[in-house]
N, CA, C and O atoms as a DFTB+ gen file, in Angstrom:
648 C
 N C O
     1  1      91.963      39.765    -145.085
     2  2      91.477      39.706    -146.405
     3  2      91.208      41.289    -146.848
     4  3      90.401      42.064    -146.335
     5  1      91.991      41.503    -147.791
     6  2      92.025      43.378    -148.019
     7  2      90.469      43.477    -148.803
     8  3      89.729      42.697    -149.402
     9  1      90.464      44.628    -148.493
    10  2      88.892      45.289    -148.854
    11  2      89.132      46.373    -149.894
    12  3      90.113      47.111    -149.806
    13  1      88.284      46.470    -150.833
    14  2      88.339      47.302    -151.990
    15  2      88.147      48.921    -151.421
    16  3      87.176      49.127    -150.694
    17  1      88.981      49.964    -151.718
    18  2      88.984      51.114    -151.355
    19  2      87.658      51.592    -152.337
    20  3      87.883      51.663    -153.546
    21  1      86.636      51.835    -151.969
    22  2      85.498      52.306    -152.306
    23  2      84.912      53.342    -151.420
    24  3      84.915      53.221    -150.195
    25  1      84.364      54.455    -152.104
    26  2      84.011      55.449    -151.040
    27  2      83.048      56.497    -152.163
    28  3      83.006      56.388    -153.388
    29  1      82.381      57.433    -151.364
    30  2      81.673      58.600    -151.931
    31  2      81.948      59.671    -151.061
    32  3      81.955      59.735    -149.832
    33  1      82.217      60.666    -152.121
    34  2      82.986      62.021    -151.294
    35  2      82.462      63.293    -151.969
    36  3      81.815      63.240    -153.015
    37  1      82.738      64.349    -151.389
    38  2      82.127      65.455    -151.933
    39  2      82.856      65.561    -153.340
    40  3      83.938      64.993    -153.498
    41  1      82.264      66.285    -154.357
    42  2      82.988      66.457    -155.744
    43  2      84.232      67.865    -155.516
    44  3      84.085      68.917    -154.894
    45  1      85.333      67.390    -156.229
    46  2      86.205      68.480    -156.043
    47  2      86.571      68.927    -157.806
    48  3      86.321      68.226    -158.787
    49  1      87.196      70.238    -157.793
    50  2      87.593      70.287    -159.180
    51  2      88.626      69.278    -159.691
    52  3      89.451      68.691    -158.991
    53  1      88.454      69.160    -161.063
    54  2      89.168      68.043    -161.655
    55  2      88.197      66.803    -161.809
    56  3      88.476      65.966    -162.667
    57  1      86.999      66.632    -160.971
    58  2      86.222      65.527    -161.041
    59  2      85.454      65.574    -162.453
    60  3      85.043      64.605    -163.091
    61  1      85.377      66.683    -162.723
    62  2      84.233      67.085    -163.811
    63  2      84.762      66.434    -165.263
    64  3      84.018      66.223    -166.220
    65  1      86.218      66.158    -165.229
    66  2      86.508      64.954    -166.688
    67  2      85.882      63.845    -166.172
    68  3      85.083      63.519    -167.049
    69  1      85.818      63.340    -165.566
    70  2      85.228      61.814    -165.423
    71  2      83.627      61.872    -165.291
    72  3      82.935      60.962    -165.747
    73  1      83.143      62.851    -164.723
    74  2      81.831      62.971    -164.581
    75  2      81.096      63.527    -166.101
    76  3      79.879      63.392    -166.236
    77  1      81.805      64.057    -167.042
    78  2      81.393      64.307    -168.444
    79  2      81.336      62.870    -169.101
    80  3      80.321      62.398    -169.614
    81  1      82.409      62.316    -169.028
    82  2      82.761      60.789    -169.703
    83  2      81.564      59.777    -169.197
    84  3      80.880      59.075    -169.942
    85  1      81.471      59.855    -167.841
    86  2      80.474      59.093    -167.474
    87  2      78.821      59.470    -167.970
    88  3      77.950      58.654    -168.275
    89  1      78.726      60.808    -167.943
    90  2      77.396      61.200    -168.487
    91  2      77.214      61.117    -169.758
    92  3      76.039      61.063    -170.124
    93  1      78.134      61.088    -170.654
    94  2      77.991      61.235    -171.938
    95  2      77.837      59.611    -172.472
    96  3      77.299      59.360    -173.550
    97  1      78.396      58.512    -171.544
    98  2      78.223      56.954    -171.628
    99  2      76.756      56.738    -171.266
   100  3      75.995      56.021    -171.916
   101  1      76.422      57.437    -170.145
   102  2      74.967      56.953    -169.476
   103  2      74.008      57.589    -170.732
   104  3      73.088      56.845    -171.069
   105  1      74.090      58.554    -171.279
   106  2      73.499      59.140    -172.351
   107  2      73.345      58.453    -173.795
   108  3      72.344      58.391    -174.508
   109  1      74.343      58.070    -173.960
   110  2      74.568      57.138    -175.227
   111  2      73.766      55.698    -175.271
   112  3      73.346      55.177    -176.304
   113  1      73.632      55.142    -173.892
   114  2      72.701      54.156    -173.685
   115  2      71.429      54.378    -173.958
   116  3      70.660      53.677    -174.617
   117  1      71.209      55.538    -173.340
   118  2      69.553      55.995    -173.248
   119  2      69.070      56.937    -174.440
   120  3      67.874      57.081    -174.694
   121  1      69.924      57.466    -175.038
   122  2      69.672      58.601    -176.046
   123  2      70.373      57.894    -177.556
   124  3      69.697      58.122    -178.560
   125  1      71.296      57.303    -177.706
   126  2      71.905      56.927    -178.949
   127  2      73.159      57.602    -179.153
   128  3      73.600      58.625    -178.630
   129  1      73.665      56.800    -180.049
   130  2      75.180      57.448    -180.540
   131  2      74.863      58.626    -181.268
   132  3      75.627      59.591    -181.305
   133  1      73.796      58.586    -181.832
   134  2      73.787      60.140    -182.805
   135  2      73.527      61.046    -181.968
   136  3      74.096      62.104    -182.238
   137  1      72.854      61.065    -180.996
   138  2      72.670      62.167    -180.081
   139  2      73.684      62.464    -179.198
   140  3      73.765      63.652    -178.887
   141  1      74.552      61.634    -178.667
   142  2      75.678      61.789    -178.094
   143  2      76.860      62.467    -179.183
   144  3      77.579      63.440    -178.959
   145  1      76.815      61.769    -180.205
   146  2      78.053      62.400    -181.197
   147  2      77.714      63.967    -181.482
   148  3      78.678      64.670    -181.785
   149  1      76.704      64.446    -181.427
   150  2      76.124      66.010    -181.915
   151  2      76.469      66.765    -180.526
   152  3      76.585      67.990    -180.547
   153  1      76.589      66.237    -179.641
   154  2      77.157      67.079    -178.306
   155  2      78.439      67.570    -178.346
   156  3      79.266      66.988    -179.048
   157  1      78.769      68.628    -177.656
   158  2      80.197      69.095    -177.422
   159  2      80.492      68.534    -176.091
   160  3      79.818      68.738    -175.081
   161  1      81.669      67.733    -176.180
   162  2      82.008      67.050    -174.670
   163  2      82.465      67.651    -174.119
   164  3      82.463      67.325    -172.932
   165  1      83.182      68.924    -174.464
   166  2      84.028      69.912    -173.613
   167  2      83.009      70.728    -172.941
   168  3      83.057      70.986    -171.738
   169  1      82.257      71.056    -173.591
   170  2      80.906      71.644    -173.170
   171  2      80.307      71.199    -171.647
   172  3      80.230      71.803    -170.577
   173  1      79.910      69.801    -172.103
   174  2      79.750      68.863    -170.644
   175  2      80.444      69.200    -169.639
   176  3      80.059      69.744    -168.605
   177  1      81.968      68.727    -170.076
   178  2      82.764      69.028    -168.916
   179  2      82.780      70.087    -168.346
   180  3      82.806      70.102    -167.116
   181  1      82.772      71.114    -168.994
   182  2      82.980      72.442    -168.446
   183  2      81.768      73.046    -167.704
   184  3      81.830      73.994    -166.921
   185  1      80.470      72.251    -168.117
   186  2      79.380      72.737    -167.294
   187  2      79.426      71.980    -165.903
   188  3      79.061      72.626    -164.921
   189  1      79.824      70.724    -165.735
   190  2      80.162      69.981    -164.493
   191  2      81.320      70.657    -163.566
   192  3      81.306      70.620    -162.335
   193  1      82.368      71.308    -164.393
   194  2      83.176      71.927    -163.737
   195  2      82.525      73.133    -163.126
   196  3      82.825      73.219    -161.935
   197  1      81.753      74.068    -163.532
   198  2      81.243      75.416    -163.226
   199  2      80.260      74.959    -162.108
   200  3      80.140      75.779    -161.198
   201  1      79.561      73.855    -161.998
   202  2      78.651      73.689    -161.092
   203  2      79.480      73.041    -159.673
   204  3      79.027      73.145    -158.533
   205  1      80.591      72.460    -159.974
   206  2      81.479      72.085    -158.998
   207  2      82.174      73.516    -158.314
   208  3      82.226      73.687    -157.096
   209  1      82.558      74.243    -159.054
   210  2      83.203      75.335    -158.713
   211  2      82.292      76.167    -158.024
   212  3      82.624      76.582    -156.914
   213  1      81.238      76.465    -158.483
   214  2      80.187      77.552    -158.143
   215  2      78.785      77.111    -158.135
   216  3      77.947      77.603    -158.889
   217  1      78.537      76.216    -157.311
   218  2      76.983      75.658    -157.413
   219  2      75.775      76.697    -157.489
   220  3      75.900      77.850    -157.076
   221  1      74.697      76.248    -157.998
   222  2      73.840      77.282    -158.201
   223  2      73.480      78.013    -156.728
   224  3      73.298      79.223    -156.601
   225  1      73.424      77.134    -155.767
   226  2      73.065      77.703    -154.345
   227  2      73.879      77.028    -153.430
   228  3      74.205      75.856    -153.617
   229  1      74.261      77.726    -152.376
   230  2      75.144      77.278    -151.455
   231  2      74.713      75.878    -150.937
   232  3      75.639      75.186    -150.515
   233  1      73.647      75.420    -150.902
   234  2      73.304      74.129    -150.330
   235  2      73.183      73.080    -151.515
   236  3      72.933      71.924    -151.174
   237  1      73.305      73.303    -152.635
   238  2      73.495      72.325    -153.802
   239  2      74.769      71.390    -153.430
   240  3      75.748      71.864    -152.853
   241  1      74.682      70.067    -153.792
   242  2      75.679      69.206    -153.551
   243  2      76.120      68.489    -154.519
   244  3      75.213      68.077    -155.243
   245  1      77.301      68.134    -154.861
   246  2      77.751      66.977    -155.771
   247  2      78.725      66.130    -155.365
   248  3      79.758      66.617    -154.905
   249  1      78.601      64.978    -155.443
   250  2      79.266      63.709    -154.628
   251  2      80.116      62.792    -156.011
   252  3      79.606      62.719    -157.129
   253  1      81.042      62.354    -155.769
   254  2      81.662      61.651    -156.521
   255  2      81.917      60.000    -155.985
   256  3      82.288      59.899    -154.815
   257  1      81.759      58.867    -156.679
   258  2      81.868      57.586    -156.097
   259  2      83.373      57.397    -156.380
   260  3      83.717      57.993    -157.400
   261  1      84.238      56.814    -155.833
   262  2      85.597      56.193    -156.123
   263  2      85.833      54.815    -156.039
   264  3      85.412      54.039    -155.181
   265  1      86.523      54.586    -156.977
   266  2      86.752      53.145    -156.518
   267  2      88.464      53.479    -156.465
   268  3      89.109      53.983    -157.384
   269  1      88.883      53.139    -155.401
   270  2      90.478      53.750    -155.292
   271  2      90.393      55.054    -155.674
   272  3      89.380      55.638    -155.289
   273  1      91.164      55.667    -156.316
   274  2      91.640      56.925    -156.744
   275  2      90.718      57.362    -157.927
   276  3      90.534      58.509    -158.334
   277  1      90.200      56.243    -158.370
   278  2      89.491      56.719    -159.796
   279  2      88.039      56.716    -159.458
   280  3      87.467      55.893    -158.744
   281  1      87.413      57.956    -160.187
   282  2      86.014      58.411    -159.852
   283  2      85.376      57.550    -161.240
   284  3      85.798      57.503    -162.396
   285  1      84.087      56.853    -160.542
   286  2      83.434      55.870    -161.081
   287  2      82.118      56.382    -161.400
   288  3      81.444      55.901    -162.311
   289  1      81.714      57.400    -160.634
   290  2      80.256      57.655    -160.795
   291  2      80.271      58.973    -159.963
   292  3      81.239      59.391    -159.328
   293  1      78.896      59.635    -160.077
   294  2      78.484      60.886    -159.678
   295  2      77.265      60.976    -159.219
   296  3      76.405      60.219    -159.669
   297  1      76.944      61.967    -158.188
   298  2      75.377      62.338    -158.360
   299  2      75.486      63.858    -157.762
   300  3      76.376      64.326    -157.052
   301  1      74.343      64.462    -158.252
   302  2      74.086      65.951    -158.121
   303  2      72.736      66.239    -157.493
   304  3      71.697      65.698    -157.873
   305  1      72.809      67.086    -156.551
   306  2      71.479      67.146    -155.864
   307  2      71.406      68.552    -155.445
   308  3      72.334      69.178    -154.931
   309  1      70.104      69.047    -155.733
   310  2      69.609      70.572    -155.233
   311  2      69.365      70.618    -153.937
   312  3      69.092      69.571    -153.349
   313  1      69.407      71.600    -153.390
   314  2      69.040      71.970    -152.199
   315  2      67.584      71.677    -151.593
   316  3      67.375      71.533    -150.388
   317  1      66.615      71.609    -152.588
   318  2      65.272      71.243    -152.312
   319  2      64.891      69.466    -152.543
   320  3      63.810      68.878    -152.562
   321  1      66.092      69.053    -152.674
   322  2      66.479      67.580    -152.140
   323  2      66.021      66.572    -153.681
   324  3      65.667      65.393    -153.660
   325  1      66.170      67.479    -154.956
   326  2      66.036      66.750    -156.307
   327  2      67.297      66.229    -156.722
   328  3      68.333      66.862    -156.920
   329  1      67.069      64.851    -156.844
   330  2      68.666      64.277    -157.372
   331  2      68.478      64.479    -159.017
   332  3      67.608      63.893    -159.661
   333  1      69.387      65.355    -159.550
   334  2      69.280      65.820    -160.924
   335  2      70.150      64.938    -161.660
   336  3      70.123      64.953    -162.891
   337  1      71.047      64.043    -160.914
   338  2      72.125      63.269    -161.679
   339  2      72.539      62.167    -160.559
   340  3      72.770      62.381    -159.369
   341  1      72.572      60.962    -161.240
   342  2      73.246      59.893    -160.379
   343  2      73.415      58.943    -161.467
   344  3      72.483      58.319    -161.976
   345  1      74.527      58.863    -161.775
   346  2      75.462      57.980    -162.938
   347  2      76.295      57.279    -162.503
   348  3      77.137      57.847    -161.807
   349  1      76.424      55.931    -162.682
   350  2      77.970      55.279    -162.574
   351  2      78.348      54.796    -163.903
   352  3      77.471      54.705    -164.761
   353  1      79.704      54.439    -164.197
   354  2      80.210      54.051    -165.250
   355  2      79.593      53.017    -165.479
   356  3      79.237      52.299    -164.544
   357  1      79.296      52.670    -166.914
   358  2      78.816      51.238    -167.118
   359  2      79.783      49.763    -166.466
   360  3      79.259      48.773    -165.955
   361  1      80.821      49.914    -166.604
   362  2      81.992      48.925    -166.172
   363  2      81.864      48.744    -164.575
   364  3      82.038      47.658    -164.021
   365  1      81.528      49.980    -163.877
   366  2      81.351      49.853    -162.540
   367  2      79.846      49.740    -161.950
   368  3      79.582      49.952    -160.767
   369  1      79.128      49.466    -162.694
   370  2      77.773      49.353    -162.167
   371  2      77.574      48.021    -161.506
   372  3      78.374      47.115    -161.740
   373  1      76.482      47.831    -160.632
   374  2      76.217      46.845    -159.565
   375  2      77.289      46.418    -158.656
   376  3      77.599      45.244    -158.459
   377  1      77.886      47.539    -158.068
   378  2      79.144      47.032    -157.186
   379  2      78.887      48.290    -156.049
   380  3      79.808      48.657    -155.318
   381  1      77.883      48.742    -156.007
   382  2      77.485      49.626    -154.634
   383  2      77.736      50.966    -154.923
   384  3      77.339      51.781    -154.089
   385  1      78.328      51.391    -155.958
   386  2      78.641      52.781    -156.047
   387  2      77.431      53.652    -156.122
   388  3      77.443      54.720    -155.509
   389  1      76.119      53.202    -156.999
   390  2      74.896      54.213    -157.003
   391  2      74.264      54.074    -155.540
   392  3      73.513      54.961    -155.134
   393  1      74.578      52.923    -154.721
   394  2      74.154      52.721    -153.786
   395  2      74.550      53.917    -152.312
   396  3      73.845      54.438    -151.448
   397  1      76.033      53.959    -152.634
   398  2      76.523      54.936    -151.620
   399  2      76.379      56.422    -151.912
   400  3      76.437      57.343    -151.098
   401  1      76.098      56.507    -153.763
   402  2      75.983      57.891    -154.173
   403  2      74.395      58.294    -153.412
   404  3      74.355      59.297    -152.699
   405  1      73.194      57.499    -153.606
   406  2      72.432      57.666    -153.011
   407  2      72.231      57.728    -151.523
   408  3      71.341      58.399    -151.001
   409  1      73.006      57.076    -150.936
   410  2      72.983      57.366    -149.418
   411  2      73.599      58.713    -148.950
   412  3      73.141      59.239    -147.935
   413  1      74.544      59.260    -149.590
   414  2      75.122      60.477    -149.475
   415  2      74.357      61.566    -149.735
   416  3      74.595      62.659    -149.222
   417  1      73.334      61.342    -150.589
   418  2      72.238      62.408    -150.972
   419  2      71.337      62.459    -149.718
   420  3      71.104      63.470    -149.055
   421  1      70.807      61.056    -149.469
   422  2      69.826      61.125    -148.408
   423  2      70.625      61.580    -147.025
   424  3      70.081      62.554    -146.506
   425  1      71.354      61.279    -146.579
   426  2      72.443      61.720    -145.353
   427  2      72.486      63.177    -145.520
   428  3      72.452      63.863    -144.498
   429  1      72.555      63.723    -146.631
   430  2      72.742      65.275    -146.521
   431  2      71.327      65.850    -146.062
   432  3      71.113      66.697    -145.195
   433  1      70.462      65.202    -146.828
   434  2      69.021      65.731    -146.548
   435  2      68.608      65.520    -145.157
   436  3      67.905      66.317    -144.536
   437  1      69.139      64.250    -144.619
   438  2      68.360      64.284    -143.319
   439  2      69.290      65.204    -142.136
   440  3      68.826      65.746    -141.132
   441  1      70.455      65.195    -142.501
   442  2      71.271      66.552    -141.691
   443  2      70.501      67.807    -141.751
   444  3      70.484      68.594    -140.805
   445  1      69.794      68.024    -142.979
   446  2      69.041      69.378    -143.192
   447  2      67.694      69.733    -142.826
   448  3      67.102      70.805    -142.945
   449  1      67.194      68.229    -142.191
   450  2      65.434      67.898    -141.858
   451  2      64.971      68.071    -143.117
   452  3      63.846      68.569    -143.172
   453  1      65.522      67.799    -144.198
   454  2      64.526      67.916    -145.377
   455  2      63.532      66.953    -145.530
   456  3      63.780      65.794    -145.198
   457  1      62.380      67.276    -146.011
   458  2      61.134      66.412    -145.794
   459  2      61.394      65.000    -147.090
   460  3      61.106      63.834    -146.822
   461  1      61.918      65.395    -148.320
   462  2      61.763      64.487    -148.994
   463  2      62.882      64.545    -150.132
   464  3      63.368      65.606    -150.525
   465  1      63.191      63.441    -150.556
   466  2      63.916      63.167    -151.789
   467  2      63.352      62.940    -153.159
   468  3      62.324      62.293    -153.359
   469  1      63.917      63.380    -153.884
   470  2      63.096      63.224    -155.349
   471  2      64.097      62.731    -156.508
   472  3      65.264      63.119    -156.549
   473  1      63.616      61.962    -157.319
   474  2      64.408      61.547    -158.769
   475  2      63.598      61.247    -159.857
   476  3      62.485      60.731    -159.757
   477  1      64.084      61.529    -160.782
   478  2      63.530      61.118    -162.388
   479  2      63.890      60.063    -162.925
   480  3      65.048      59.653    -162.842
   481  1      62.797      59.355    -163.668
   482  2      63.572      58.172    -164.500
   483  2      62.601      58.171    -165.847
   484  3      61.383      58.341    -165.909
   485  1      63.569      57.919    -166.908
   486  2      62.849      57.668    -168.178
   487  2      61.852      56.602    -168.190
   488  3      62.052      55.534    -167.613
   489  1      60.710      56.883    -168.876
   490  2      59.756      55.637    -168.721
   491  2      60.261      54.445    -169.538
   492  3      60.515      54.678    -170.719
   493  1      60.426      53.314    -169.121
   494  2      60.844      52.395    -169.833
   495  2      62.309      51.989    -169.526
   496  3      62.917      51.074    -170.080
   497  1      62.843      52.922    -168.430
   498  2      64.327      52.714    -167.962
   499  2      64.087      51.658    -166.758
   500  3      64.035      52.100    -165.610
   501  1      63.971      50.581    -166.944
   502  2      63.629      49.594    -165.983
   503  2      64.786      49.555    -165.093
   504  3      64.485      49.668    -163.905
   505  1      66.008      49.429    -165.345
   506  2      67.169      49.373    -164.497
   507  2      67.268      50.488    -163.620
   508  3      67.459      50.217    -162.434
   509  1      67.170      51.802    -163.980
   510  2      66.963      53.058    -163.303
   511  2      65.722      52.871    -162.043
   512  3      65.873      53.069    -160.837
   513  1      64.775      52.533    -162.591
   514  2      63.363      52.384    -161.999
   515  2      63.534      51.447    -160.841
   516  3      63.088      51.672    -159.716
   517  1      64.421      50.049    -161.298
   518  2      64.538      49.308    -159.856
   519  2      65.368      49.633    -158.797
   520  3      65.192      49.431    -157.595
   521  1      66.657      50.367    -159.604
   522  2      67.431      50.908    -158.434
   523  2      66.820      51.929    -157.563
   524  3      67.091      51.893    -156.363
   525  1      66.112      52.739    -157.974
   526  2      65.231      53.955    -157.112
   527  2      64.324      53.227    -156.293
   528  3      64.043      53.607    -155.156
   529  1      63.853      52.206    -156.808
   530  2      62.890      51.330    -155.745
   531  2      63.502      50.355    -154.673
   532  3      63.051      50.180    -153.541
   533  1      64.601      49.754    -155.223
   534  2      65.604      48.996    -154.089
   535  2      65.883      50.409    -152.843
   536  3      65.952      50.333    -151.617
   537  1      65.981      51.487    -153.645
   538  2      66.678      52.575    -152.804
   539  2      65.524      53.048    -151.807
   540  3      65.847      53.797    -150.886
   541  1      64.299      52.680    -151.932
   542  2      63.320      53.081    -151.281
   543  2      62.566      54.082    -151.651
   544  3      62.106      54.868    -150.823
   545  1      62.395      54.158    -152.639
   546  2      61.605      55.356    -153.341
   547  2      60.710      54.614    -154.081
   548  3      60.832      53.528    -154.648
   549  1      59.578      55.563    -153.953
   550  2      58.047      55.026    -154.808
   551  2      57.849      56.124    -155.825
   552  3      58.056      57.331    -155.694
   553  1      57.379      55.411    -156.921
   554  2      56.460      56.468    -157.915
   555  2      55.600      57.398    -157.317
   556  3      54.628      57.226    -156.582
   557  1      56.255      58.666    -157.868
   558  2      55.342      59.999    -157.206
   559  2      53.970      60.292    -157.797
   560  3      53.152      60.885    -157.094
   561  1      53.643      59.903    -159.094
   562  2      52.553      60.099    -159.371
   563  2      52.243      61.179    -160.463
   564  3      51.176      61.488    -160.992
   565  1      53.577      61.678    -160.640
   566  2      53.974      62.702    -161.842
   567  2      54.636      62.330    -162.746
   568  3      55.628      61.627    -162.556
   569  1      54.238      62.717    -163.956
   570  2      55.116      62.748    -165.323
   571  2      55.399      64.073    -165.837
   572  3      54.642      65.040    -165.761
   573  1      56.652      64.037    -166.414
   574  2      56.769      65.234    -167.259
   575  2      57.495      64.818    -168.616
   576  3      58.311      63.902    -168.714
   577  1      57.120      65.531    -169.502
   578  2      57.899      65.680    -171.002
   579  2      58.821      66.592    -171.503
   580  3      58.648      67.808    -171.573
   581  1      59.728      66.018    -171.822
   582  2      61.081      66.961    -172.111
   583  2      61.512      66.870    -173.633
   584  3      61.422      65.739    -174.112
   585  1      61.886      67.699    -174.325
   586  2      62.278      67.604    -175.342
   587  2      63.514      67.017    -175.747
   588  3      64.601      67.462    -175.380
   589  1      63.324      65.688    -176.752
   590  2      64.660      64.913    -177.057
   591  2      65.352      65.214    -178.240
   592  3      64.993      66.072    -179.047
   593  1      66.427      64.446    -178.346
   594  2      66.913      64.566    -179.853
   595  2      66.127      64.111    -180.813
   596  3      66.046      64.747    -181.864
   597  1      65.627      63.290    -180.681
   598  2      64.746      62.086    -181.721
   599  2      63.141      62.348    -181.131
   600  3      62.353      61.456    -181.445
   601  1      62.614      63.419    -180.353
   602  2      61.030      63.575    -180.136
   603  2      61.139      63.692    -178.706
   604  3      62.121      64.189    -178.156
   605  1      60.080      63.211    -178.071
   606  2      59.595      63.809    -176.559
   607  2      60.246      62.552    -175.870
   608  3      60.446      61.445    -176.368
   609  1      60.518      62.984    -174.641
   610  2      61.209      61.953    -173.510
   611  2      60.410      62.228    -172.455
   612  3      60.199      63.336    -171.962
   613  1      59.795      60.757    -171.993
   614  2      58.789      60.948    -170.649
   615  2      59.438      60.377    -169.524
   616  3      59.890      59.232    -169.516
   617  1      59.490      61.242    -168.488
   618  2      60.164      60.788    -167.090
   619  2      58.943      60.497    -166.049
   620  3      57.818      60.991    -166.125
   621  1      59.331      59.748    -165.236
   622  2      58.614      59.574    -163.903
   623  2      58.723      59.987    -162.747
   624  3      59.533      59.274    -162.154
   625  1      58.308      60.806    -162.087
   626  2      58.807      61.057    -160.768
   627  2      58.786      60.055    -159.609
   628  3      57.764      59.517    -159.184
   629  1      60.162      59.842    -159.097
   630  2      60.102      58.849    -157.949
   631  2      60.457      59.523    -156.636
   632  3      61.351      60.361    -156.758
   633  1      60.042      59.386    -155.578
   634  2      60.344      60.060    -154.521
   635  2      60.100      59.262    -153.000
   636  3      59.528      58.173    -152.961
   637  1      60.537      59.853    -151.939
   638  2      60.894      59.223    -150.694
   639  2      60.549      60.019    -149.312
   640  3      60.944      61.185    -149.307
   641  1      60.020      59.668    -148.393
   642  2      60.258      60.796    -147.397
   643  2      61.723      60.641    -146.734
   644  3      62.195      59.506    -146.652
   645  1      62.288      61.499    -146.366
   646  2      63.576      61.217    -145.900
   647  2      63.750      60.998    -144.290
   648  3      64.859      60.748    -143.818
């Protein structure tokens, strides 16, 4: 029986095109069409390209989730263990790509003997909160407020020991 060619691998230049499309699709779901339409998609793409080519620190990591040769998701993680992005294209969700990306992040942190992994979820984003909980993270007891296109966005911290 053939199996699907699915994987998570380190990001490489060229992945930024898929990363931007996936990020914008995710933001469209959470922030709305008007907010995303106001963004410069080329700038989003170029920002991810710059992060791949020249990460802020040598220990920051980015991973791509692949379904065959196609990039269908990505994760970005700081050296301190903060997952600053973890997104999967809507049509590829619930196929294990997010779990592979989370495992790549956690495995990297374990190799570094890092004590903790952290991620943020918008309050009310039940799908992301359920994913983080299933991945073994628990609420961290911290909330932060960010300025959004239509007012404040409140996020909750999720964390786990590595």
